[in-house]
N, C-alpha and C positions, 0 to 999 in steps of 0.2 A: 540598441545602445543600453537599455536597461538590463538586458541579459548579461552584459559584461560586468555588472556590479558584483563584487565578491560577496558571498553569503556570510552573515555573521556566524560565529562559533555557536553551534546549536545548543550546547549546554548552557551557554550564557543567555541565549535568547529565551530559554524556558524559565529562567529565574524570575521571581516576582519583582526583584529590584532592577530588572533589565532597563526600564525607562530611566532610572537614576544613573545607570552605567552610561547610557547615551548622554545624559546631562553632564556626566563626568568628562566625556570626550569633548563636548562643546566647551566645557570649562577649561580643558587643556589647551584648546585653540585660543581661547580668550587670554589665558595665562601667557602663552608664548608671545602673542602679539604685543601685549602690554609690557612684558619683560624686555623685549627688543626695543620698543619705543622709549621706555624710560632710561634704559642703558644708553641709548644714542643721545638722548637729551643731555645727560651728564657728560658725555664724551665730546660734545661740540667744542668746548674750550680747548681740549687736548687736540682735537682734529684741526682746529684753527692754527694752533701752534705747530703741529706736525707738518701740515701742508703749507704753512706760512701764508695764510689768507685771512681776510677779515670776516666779521659776522655776516655781512651781506652774501659772502660766498659759501661759507661753511653751513649756513642754515639750510642749503639745498640738500644736504645729506638727510635732513629730517623731512623737508618739504617734498622731495622727489618721491619718497615712499608714500606720503599721504596723497599726493596728486595721482599717482598710479593707482593707489587703493581706491580713491574716490571715483576715478574715471572707469575703472573695471568693475566696481562693485555691482552697480545696477545691471550692467550687461551680463555679468556672471550669474547674477540672481535669476535673470530671465532664461538664460540658457539652461541653468540647473533645473528650473521649474519645468522645462520641456523634456530634458534628457534624464532627469534623476539627480538626486543631490549627493549621493554617497561618493561617486567617482570624482566629481569636481572638488568635493571637500578633501578627499585623499590627495588629489592632485595639488590642491593648495598647500597641504603640509609638505609634499615633496618639493614643490617649487620654492616655497619659503625656506626650507632647509638647505637646498642647493644654493640658493642665492646668498644665504647667510655664510655658507662656507666660502663662496667666491668673494664676498665683501671683505673678508679678512685677508684676502690675497691681493687686494687692489693696490696698485702702485702710484696712482694719481687721483686727485680729487674728482676729476671727470669720470674716471672708471668707477669710483665708489658711488657717485651719484647715479650713474647708469645702472649699476647693480642693485642699488637701493630701489630704483624704479621697478626692476624685475621682481625684487622681493615684495614690492607693493602689489604687483599683480597676483602673486601667491596669497598675500594677505586679503586681497579682494575676493578670491575664491573661497577663502575661509569665512570672511565676514558675510558674504552673500548667503551662506548656508547655515551658519552656526545657530542664529536665533530661530530660524525657521525649523531646523531639525529639533531644537529644544521645544519649541511651541507645539510641534506635531507629536512629540513623544510623551508629553506630560499632560494629565487631565487638567481641565481649566481651573479647578479649585486648588491645584498644586502649583500653578504657574508662578504666583508671586514668590513662593519659596525657591523655585527653580531659578527664576530670574535674579533673586537675591544671591543665590550661590554663584550664578554667572558673574554678577557684579563683584562679588567677593573675590572670585578667581582673577578677574581683571585687576582688582586692587592688590592682591598678593603679588601678581606679576610686576605691577608698578612699584610695589614696596621693595621687592628683591632687586629690581633693576638698579637703583642708585647704590644700594649696599654692595651688590656683586660687582657693579660697574666700577665703583671706587677701588675695591680690592684689585680687580683685574687691571685697571688703568695704572695704579701705582706699582703693581707687582709684575705684570706681564706685557703691558702695552695695549694700545687701542684695538689691535687686530683681534684680540681675544674677546672683546665685547660682542663681536659678531659670531665668533666660533662658539661662544657659550650657549647659543640657542640651538646648535646642531643636535646634541644628544636629546634634548627635549622634543625637537621636531621628529626625530626618528621614533622615539617612544610613542608620541601622539599618533603618528602614522600607523604604527602597529596596533595601538588601541582601537583606532577608528576602523581598521580592516576587520578586527575580530568582533567588535561590539555593534557598530552602526547597522541598522536594518537596511535591506534593499528598499529602493523607492517603490511605493505601491504600484502594482500592475494596473494598467488602464487609466492612470492619472492624467495622461496626455490625451487631449481631444483629437479625433481623427483628422480634423482640418486645421489644427493648431500650427501656426507658423511663427517665425522669429521676425520681429519688426526691425529690419535692417535700417530703414530710414530713421526711425527713432533713435537707435543706437548711434548712428552717424551724427545726429544732431546733439545728443546728450554729451558725448565725450568732449567736444570743443566748448560746449556751454559751461561745463564744470571746469575744465582745464584752463581756459582763458580767463574765466572769472577769478579763479584762485591765483593765477599768474599775476593778474592786475593787482590783487590785494597784496600779494607777496612783494611786489616791486614798488609799492608806494614810496618807500624811503630811498629808492634808487632812481626811478623815473619821475620827473616833474609831472604834476597832475595834468597839465595841459600839453604834455609831450605827445608826439604822434604815436609812439609805442603804447603809452597808457591809454590814450583815447581809442586806438585801434583795438586793443585787447578788451577793454571794458565794453566798447560798442559792439564788437563781434560776439562777445559772451551774451550780452542782452539779446541780440538778434537771434542767435542760435537757441537761447532759452525760450524765447517767444515762439519760434518755429517748432521747437520740441513740444511745448505744451499744446500748440495747435494740432500737431500730428497725433499726440497721445490721446487727445479727446476724441479723435476719429478712428484710431486704430482698433481693430477687433481684438488683437492680442498685444497690448502695449508693453513696452519695456518696463515702465513704471506705472503703477496704478494711481495716477494723479487724482482720480475721483475720491480717494481717501481724504484728500485735503478739503473736500467740501464739508467734512465733519469738523466743526469748530474745535471740539475737545482734542481731536487727533492733531490738528494743526498746532494748537497751543502746546501739546505734549512734544511734538516734533521740534518746535522752537526751543523748548526746555532741554531736550536732548542735545541739540547743537550747542547751546550756550553752556550747559554743564561740562561738556568735554572741552570746549574752548577755554573754560576756566581752568580745568585740570592741566592741560598741556601748555597753556600760556604761563601758568604759575611755575611749572617745572622748568620751562625754558628760561624765564627771567631769574629764578632763584639759583639755577645752575651757574649762570654768569655772575650773579651777585656774590655767591659764596666763593667761587674760584678766582674771579678777577677783581671783585670789589673788596672782599674780606680776606683774600689771599689764603683760603683754605686749601688743603690738599684734596685730591679727588676722593680719597677715602673718607675724610671728615665731611666733605660736602655731601657725599652719598648717604652717610648716616643721618645727616640733618634733613636732607630731602625726603628720606623714607618716612619721616613723621607724617607727611600728608597722606600717602596711600595706606599706611598702617591704620590710621584713624578711619580712613574711608572704608577699608575692609572690615574693621571692627563694627562700624556703625551701619553698614549696608544691610545686613540681616535685620537689624532693629528697624531701619528705615522701611524695609519691606513689610514688617509686621505693623508698624504704625500707620503706613499707608493703607493697609487693609482695614485697620480699626478706625482711624479718624480721617481717612481719605488722603490721597496723594496731594491734593490741593493744599491742605494745611501743612502736611509734613514737608512738602517741597518749599513752601513759602518760609517756613521756619529754618530749613536748611540754607536757603539763600540769604536769609538775614544773618546767620552765623558767618557765611562766607564773606559777605559785605563788611561785617564788623572786623573780621580778620584782616581783610585787605586794607581797610582804612587804618587799622592798628599798625600794620607793617609800614605804611606810608608815613604815619605820624610819629611813631615812637620806636619802632622795633629795630632800626638801623643805627641808633645812637651807640655811644661807647658803653661797654659792659651790659649789653642788652640781650645776651644769648638766651636767657630763660624766657624773656618776653617774646623774642623772635620765635622760639620753638613753640610756645603756647599759641601764638598767632597761627603758625602753620598747622598745629594740631586742631585748632578751631576750624580752619579752612577745610582740612580733610574730613572732620566730623560733619560739617555742613554739606559737603558733597556726598558723604555716605547717606545722610538723611534724604538727599534729593534724588540721586541717580536711579536707584532700584525702584522705588515706588513710581517715579515719573515714567520709567520705561514700561513698567507693567500697565500703568493707567493709559499710556499712549496706545499700546497694542489692544487693550480692552475697549478703547474708544472706537476702534474700527468696526464697521458693520459685520454682522454675522457672516462667517465663511471667508473673511479677509484677514484672519490673524497671521497667516504665513506672509502675505504681502506686507502687512504692517510691520512684522518682525524684520523683514528685509529693509524697509525704509528706516526703521529705528537704527539699524546698523549703518546705513548710509548717513544718517544724522550724526552718529558717533564720529565717523571719519571726517565728515565735513567740519564738525566742531573742532576736532583735533587740528585739522589743517588751518582753520580760522584762528585758533588760539596761537599756534606757532607763528603764523604769518603776521597777525596783528601785533603780537608781542615783539617779534623780531624787527618789524618795520618801525614800530614806535621807539624801540631801543636804539636802532641804527640812526634814526632821525635825531633823537636827543643827544646821542654821542656826537653826531656831526655838529650840532649846535654848540656843544660845549668844548669840542676839540679833544675829547677824551677817548677817541676810538682806539688808540694804541697805548692807553695808560691803565693803571690799576688804582684802586683806592677810593677816596671820597667822591671824586668826580664821577666815577663809574656807578657808585651807589646812588648818587643823585639822579642819574639817568634811569636806573632801575626803578626808583621811587616814582618818578613821573610816569613811567610806562605801566606801572601797576594800576593806574587809574583806568586804563582800558579794561582791565579785568573787573574793576568795580562796575563799569557800565554793563558788562556781560551779566554780572550777578543781578543787577537791577532788572534787566530784560528777562532773565530766567524767572525771577520772583514774580514779575508782572504776568508772565505767561502762566504760571501756576495759579495765580489768583483769577485769571481770566477764564479758567475752566468753570463751567456752570456748577454751582453747588448742588449736591445730590445726584449728579450724573455719573459719578464714579462708583465702581463696585466696592 
């Protein structure tokens, strides 16, 4: 199988900057994924109107992608580890691009949700390999800078998403928010074909096998758990559906952990979680991305349905978050290397918490546009200080020789956090809208529901900050 991998263009491979060209390809994948995710977040109100459905239904356009991504990520990572990473990465670009094209042609919400799941599988192939390819291509002393650029590429994608999405929604309609990713996907596929090196020969052990049992247990453990979280506002807590989903998820997770501890070639290297600093860093990754996507979800609805902004105006306002994130991510990487990710991350989460509480307390009042934008800028700056150094410190906390596995788990943490953020925020918003009877209205009642839902994000910020401080002083590079 490895012999099927296309060789990179030799003239590029000989260049001294070739490792950074590889980093550029992984950044392209990060950019595309975040561009798509942020555009879709902004489009949810338009999709709800276009398909004549409520928040409970339209949120599946976002969640289906994240569920498929999460369920396929670890399995894709293990298969790639055995077969080589270049071909699966290229396949991820191809599948993601094809699904984007088809999403724009969907005629029903059900079709769109199914195609988003297919797109999520492509995203899983990209996510399973991007960080590992980056880590394997850059010397250890350069990884903080490479990860900083990776985080910046994600932030640029998230930044352009609301702006481009607002223009496309107002000018051409929701179908173009999916078609917009197609040219980027084609370009990234071509870049990957020409730049990425072949997987090292002999990297697979002669007796290495795929842990089918582990994969069979992992997919329902993740899928049912996220389903239960997503349906909190729809299913009563004591309902048979909720109890069955949550109980089955826990059972599958326990069986998965039992299996992986005994498997010679596990799907997920769960032994990494025995390292306290890695575990705390992983929790930070999950909470950081839950904050980002939970905020994008809530503020999309706040601007469009609560404040009656056009999609274009809402996109420009939402872009404040990722723009500041992207600007501060390289600084966060440098500060993390200089004063430790522990302190930098705690400071970043303090900024995020202050911004959230500011939004809840004062930023939705009349004539508070400047205050609102300042709060969103603080939130983005806090995430910029937190995400890059935390990701690097998490990978660095893994035992020697496990950097690639740690990178894959960091990517899994990202998508789990994204799914957690959207699920928790949408469930809380739907619940509060149901209490107030404002589900089909706009204006102050909707804003009040958003304000209450933001407190969930405040809890995420507290957990992320606590995880940063729980890292042992002096243990980070």
